Structures are given as C-alpha cells and as structure tokens.
FIBAGU-334055 format. One line per 5 residues: number of its first residue (from 0); their letters; for each residue x, y, z of N, C-alpha, C. Coordinates in nm, 2 decimals. Example, Ala and Ser with C-alpha at 12.3 -4.5 7.8 and 13.67 -1.06 7.14 Angstrom:
% FIBAGU-334055
0) AS) 1.32,-0.57,0.78,1.23,-0.45,0.78,1.32,-0.33,0.78 ~ 1.28,-0.22,0.71,1.37,-0.11,0.71,1.29,0.00,0.79
***
This chain:
% FIBAGU-334055
0) XXXXX) -1.20,0.54,-0.98,-1.09,0.58,-1.06,-1.13,0.70,-1.12 ~ -1.21,0.69,-1.20,-1.28,0.80,-1.28,-1.31,0.97,-1.21 ~ -1.28,0.93,-1.10,-1.31,1.07,-1.01,-1.19,1.14,-1.01 ~ -1.05,1.05,-1.03,-0.93,1.12,-1.03,-0.93,1.17,-1.20 ~ -0.85,1.29,-1.22,-0.83,1.31,-1.35,-0.70,1.22,-1.41
5) XXXXX) -0.70,1.24,-1.55,-0.59,1.13,-1.61,-0.47,1.19,-1.58 ~ -0.47,1.34,-1.60,-0.36,1.43,-1.61,-0.37,1.53,-1.50 ~ -0.30,1.56,-1.39,-0.33,1.67,-1.32,-0.23,1.78,-1.39 ~ -0.31,1.87,-1.42,-0.25,1.98,-1.53,-0.15,2.04,-1.39 ~ -0.14,2.04,-1.29,-0.07,2.13,-1.19,0.07,2.07,-1.21
10) XXXXX) 0.08,1.93,-1.25,0.19,1.89,-1.23,0.27,1.95,-1.38 ~ 0.21,1.94,-1.49,0.24,1.98,-1.60,0.29,2.16,-1.60 ~ 0.22,2.21,-1.54,0.23,2.36,-1.50,0.37,2.37,-1.42 ~ 0.35,2.31,-1.32,0.48,2.32,-1.23,0.61,2.31,-1.29 ~ 0.62,2.17,-1.37,0.72,2.14,-1.48,0.78,2.29,-1.57
15) XXXXX) 0.67,2.34,-1.62,0.68,2.44,-1.71,0.74,2.56,-1.62 ~ 0.69,2.60,-1.50,0.76,2.68,-1.43,0.90,2.69,-1.38 ~ 0.92,2.56,-1.34,1.06,2.51,-1.34,1.16,2.52,-1.47 ~ 1.11,2.50,-1.56,1.20,2.48,-1.69,1.17,2.50,-1.83 ~ 1.07,2.60,-1.83,0.99,2.66,-1.94,0.93,2.52,-2.02
20) XXXXX) 0.93,2.56,-2.16,0.83,2.45,-2.22,0.90,2.32,-2.26 ~ 1.05,2.33,-2.26,1.15,2.20,-2.26,1.12,2.12,-2.15 ~ 1.11,2.14,-2.02,1.11,2.06,-1.92,0.99,1.94,-1.94 ~ 0.86,2.01,-1.92,0.74,1.91,-1.95,0.76,1.83,-2.08 ~ 0.81,1.86,-2.16,0.84,1.78,-2.31,0.92,1.66,-2.27
25) XXXXX) 1.08,1.71,-2.19,1.15,1.61,-2.16,1.09,1.51,-2.08 ~ 1.03,1.57,-1.96,0.97,1.47,-1.89,0.87,1.38,-1.93 ~ 0.81,1.42,-2.01,0.70,1.31,-2.07,0.76,1.23,-2.16 ~ 0.88,1.28,-2.24,0.95,1.18,-2.34,0.97,1.09,-2.27 ~ 1.06,1.11,-2.14,1.14,1.02,-2.07,1.05,0.92,-2.00
30) XXXXX) 0.91,0.97,-1.95,0.80,0.88,-1.89,0.75,0.77,-2.03 ~ 0.72,0.84,-2.14,0.66,0.75,-2.27,0.77,0.63,-2.28 ~ 0.89,0.69,-2.27,0.98,0.60,-2.34,1.01,0.47,-2.24 ~ 0.99,0.50,-2.11,1.01,0.40,-2.01,0.90,0.31,-1.95 ~ 0.78,0.36,-1.97,0.67,0.30,-1.93,0.65,0.17,-1.95
35) XXXXX) 0.64,0.13,-2.09,0.63,0.02,-2.15,0.74,-0.10,-2.07 ~ 0.85,-0.07,-2.03,0.95,-0.15,-1.98,0.91,-0.17,-1.84 ~ 0.84,-0.07,-1.75,0.79,-0.09,-1.63,0.69,-0.16,-1.64 ~ 0.59,-0.16,-1.73,0.47,-0.25,-1.72,0.54,-0.40,-1.75 ~ 0.60,-0.40,-1.85,0.68,-0.54,-1.86,0.71,-0.60,-1.75
40) XXXXX) 0.81,-0.52,-1.67,0.89,-0.58,-1.54,0.76,-0.61,-1.46 ~ 0.63,-0.56,-1.44,0.53,-0.57,-1.33,0.47,-0.72,-1.42 ~ 0.48,-0.74,-1.52,0.40,-0.87,-1.60,0.50,-0.99,-1.57 ~ 0.65,-0.94,-1.59,0.73,-1.06,-1.59,0.73,-1.11,-1.44 ~ 0.74,-1.01,-1.34,0.75,-1.04,-1.23,0.64,-1.09,-1.19
45) XXXXX) 0.50,-1.07,-1.20,0.37,-1.17,-1.20,0.42,-1.29,-1.25 ~ 0.44,-1.30,-1.36,0.45,-1.41,-1.42,0.55,-1.55,-1.37 ~ 0.65,-1.49,-1.32,0.75,-1.56,-1.26,0.74,-1.57,-1.09 ~ 0.63,-1.50,-1.09,0.60,-1.48,-0.93,0.72,-1.43,-0.85 ~ 0.75,-1.34,-0.90,0.89,-1.25,-0.82,0.85,-1.12,-0.77
50) XXXXX) 0.78,-1.15,-0.66,0.72,-0.98,-0.59,0.81,-0.90,-0.57 ~ 0.93,-0.92,-0.58,1.04,-0.80,-0.57,1.05,-0.72,-0.71 ~ 1.05,-0.82,-0.82,1.05,-0.76,-0.93,0.94,-0.65,-1.01 ~ 0.83,-0.72,-0.95,0.68,-0.67,-0.99,0.66,-0.53,-0.89 ~ 0.73,-0.53,-0.80,0.71,-0.43,-0.69,0.80,-0.30,-0.75
55) XXXXX) 0.93,-0.37,-0.77,1.02,-0.24,-0.82,0.94,-0.18,-0.96 ~ 0.91,-0.26,-1.03,0.81,-0.19,-1.15,0.72,-0.11,-1.13 ~ 0.65,-0.17,-1.03,0.51,-0.08,-0.99,0.58,0.06,-0.93 ~ 0.66,0.04,-0.82,0.72,0.17,-0.77,0.78,0.27,-0.88 ~ 0.85,0.19,-0.96,0.92,0.29,-1.06,0.83,0.38,-1.14
60) XXXXX) 0.70,0.31,-1.20,0.61,0.35,-1.28,0.55,0.45,-1.19 ~ 0.51,0.42,-1.06,0.44,0.52,-0.97,0.50,0.65,-0.96 ~ 0.63,0.62,-0.96,0.69,0.75,-0.94,0.70,0.87,-1.04 ~ 0.75,0.77,-1.19,0.74,0.83,-1.31,0.58,0.89,-1.34 ~ 0.49,0.82,-1.31,0.36,0.89,-1.33,0.34,1.00,-1.25
65) XXXXX) 0.41,1.00,-1.12,0.36,1.11,-1.03,0.46,1.23,-1.09 ~ 0.55,1.25,-1.16,0.64,1.34,-1.21,0.57,1.39,-1.32 ~ 0.47,1.33,-1.41,0.42,1.42,-1.53,0.23,1.42,-1.48 ~ 0.21,1.39,-1.35,0.09,1.43,-1.30,-0.02,1.32,-1.34 ~ 0.03,1.20,-1.38,-0.06,1.08,-1.42,-0.14,1.02,-1.30
70) XXXXX) -0.25,1.09,-1.25,-0.28,1.06,-1.12,-0.35,0.93,-1.12 ~ -0.44,0.92,-1.22,-0.50,0.75,-1.21,-0.40,0.62,-1.21 ~ -0.31,0.67,-1.32,-0.20,0.57,-1.33,-0.10,0.56,-1.18 ~ -0.09,0.66,-1.16,-0.02,0.63,-0.99,-0.09,0.59,-0.92 ~ -0.20,0.62,-0.88,-0.29,0.54,-0.76,-0.30,0.40,-0.81
75) XXXXX) -0.30,0.34,-0.94,-0.33,0.20,-0.96,-0.18,0.17,-0.92 ~ -0.07,0.21,-0.96,0.07,0.15,-0.93,0.09,0.13,-0.81 ~ 0.04,0.23,-0.69,0.05,0.22,-0.58,0.00,0.10,-0.54 ~ -0.13,0.08,-0.56,-0.21,-0.07,-0.56,-0.13,-0.18,-0.60 ~ -0.05,-0.18,-0.70,-0.02,-0.29,-0.78,0.14,-0.33,-0.69
80) XXXXX) 0.19,-0.21,-0.66,0.32,-0.22,-0.56,0.27,-0.32,-0.46 ~ 0.17,-0.25,-0.36,0.12,-0.33,-0.24,0.10,-0.47,-0.25 ~ 0.00,-0.48,-0.37,0.00,-0.61,-0.40,0.08,-0.71,-0.43 ~ 0.18,-0.65,-0.51,0.33,-0.75,-0.51,0.40,-0.74,-0.37 ~ 0.42,-0.65,-0.34,0.48,-0.68,-0.18,0.43,-0.78,-0.10
85) XXXXX) 0.29,-0.81,-0.11,0.22,-0.89,-0.03,0.22,-1.00,-0.09 ~ 0.26,-1.04,-0.20,0.28,-1.18,-0.28,0.11,-1.21,-0.32 ~ 0.04,-1.10,-0.35,-0.09,-1.12,-0.41,-0.10,-1.11,-0.55 ~ -0.03,-1.24,-0.60,-0.04,-1.22,-0.75,-0.18,-1.21,-0.81 ~ -0.28,-1.31,-0.75,-0.41,-1.29,-0.81,-0.48,-1.17,-0.85
90) XXXXX) -0.47,-1.09,-0.72,-0.53,-0.95,-0.74,-0.45,-0.85,-0.84 ~ -0.30,-0.89,-0.81,-0.25,-0.80,-0.92,-0.24,-0.83,-1.08 ~ -0.31,-0.97,-1.10,-0.31,-1.02,-1.21,-0.47,-0.97,-1.26 ~ -0.54,-0.93,-1.19,-0.65,-0.85,-1.21,-0.69,-0.71,-1.23 ~ -0.56,-0.65,-1.18,-0.54,-0.52,-1.17,-0.45,-0.46,-1.27
95) XXXXX) -0.40,-0.57,-1.38,-0.31,-0.55,-1.50,-0.39,-0.47,-1.61 ~ -0.52,-0.53,-1.62,-0.58,-0.45,-1.71,-0.64,-0.32,-1.71 ~ -0.66,-0.28,-1.59,-0.70,-0.16,-1.52,-0.55,-0.07,-1.57 ~ -0.45,-0.11,-1.55,-0.30,-0.03,-1.55,-0.29,0.00,-1.68 ~ -0.30,-0.11,-1.79,-0.27,-0.10,-1.92,-0.40,0.02,-1.96
100) XXXXX) -0.48,0.00,-1.91,-0.60,0.11,-1.97,-0.57,0.26,-1.93 ~ -0.53,0.26,-1.82,-0.46,0.41,-1.74,-0.37,0.42,-1.84 ~ -0.29,0.35,-1.87,-0.17,0.37,-1.92,-0.19,0.43,-2.06 ~ -0.30,0.38,-2.13,-0.33,0.39,-2.26,-0.37,0.55,-2.25 ~ -0.44,0.58,-2.16,-0.53,0.71,-2.15,-0.45,0.82,-2.11
105) XXXXX) -0.34,0.76,-2.05,-0.23,0.85,-1.99,-0.15,0.92,-2.12 ~ -0.14,0.81,-2.21,-0.03,0.85,-2.33,-0.15,0.92,-2.44 ~ -0.24,0.90,-2.41,-0.33,1.01,-2.53,-0.34,1.13,-2.47 ~ -0.37,1.16,-2.37,-0.38,1.26,-2.27,-0.26,1.32,-2.27 ~ -0.15,1.29,-2.24,-0.04,1.35,-2.24,0.01,1.43,-2.39
110) XXXXX) -0.03,1.31,-2.51,-0.02,1.36,-2.62,-0.06,1.50,-2.67 ~ -0.19,1.51,-2.63,-0.30,1.61,-2.64,-0.23,1.75,-2.58 ~ -0.17,1.73,-2.46,-0.13,1.81,-2.35,-0.01,1.89,-2.46 ~ 0.09,1.81,-2.45,0.21,1.85,-2.54,0.18,1.92,-2.67 ~ 0.09,1.87,-2.74,0.06,1.93,-2.87,0.00,2.07,-2.83
115) XXXX) -0.07,2.08,-2.74,-0.12,2.22,-2.70,-0.03,2.31,-2.65 ~ 0.10,2.25,-2.59,0.18,2.34,-2.54,0.29,2.40,-2.64 ~ 0.28,2.32,-2.76,0.38,2.37,-2.88,0.30,2.48,-2.97 ~ 0.20,2.47,-2.97,0.12,2.60,-2.99,0.13,2.73,-2.96
***
C-alpha cells in the first residue's frame, strides 16, 4: 500500500480546475463529515454478519475516497467491498485496522493540503 500516495494531487487539482478553491474545500468537507459513518457502517455490518451493509459502506467510502484522491483508502475499500460481498468476514475484520490507519493518514494529509490551498 505504501507504493500508492495517500492523496493523488491530480484529483485535488482537477476539483480546483472545475470549481476554484471552493470545490476541493467542499468535497473534502463532505468526505470528512461522512467517512466516520461509512467506517461505522462497515464495522456494524461486520459485527452483525450483514454482508450487504458492510459492502454498501465500503462501496460508498470507496467512491468518496476516489472523489478526493485518497488512493490508499480507495484501494482498501475496494478490497473490503469484495470481502463483504463474498461474506469473508474474517478477512474483512483483519483489514479494518488498515482501513482505519489509511483513513487517519488521509485526514491528516487532506488537512495539510487544504491548509496549503488557503494560503
């Protein structure tokens, strides 16, 4: 996973081209506001052995991560979605710490990037 950047700056630059500074700030804000809920959906789906709920949470988070260029998180969510769809709860449970770690790194990196855009 470390070979992938935490954030693909091309995605942020593309958002900036489409909507100035406001669009990346809005998209990152939306991403940050909803990511914890998506992670919780994956976790609760796993706890309840509800593959549909876990897969839906992973799919939503994968899409949101892609919107802001969170490449590591997006790839992990894709793996989580496949595991959930297959009902492979033991592998999904083992992947959760990596998902949470990638989210923490993503939050931190997006914070730095957004701070840099404001100056």
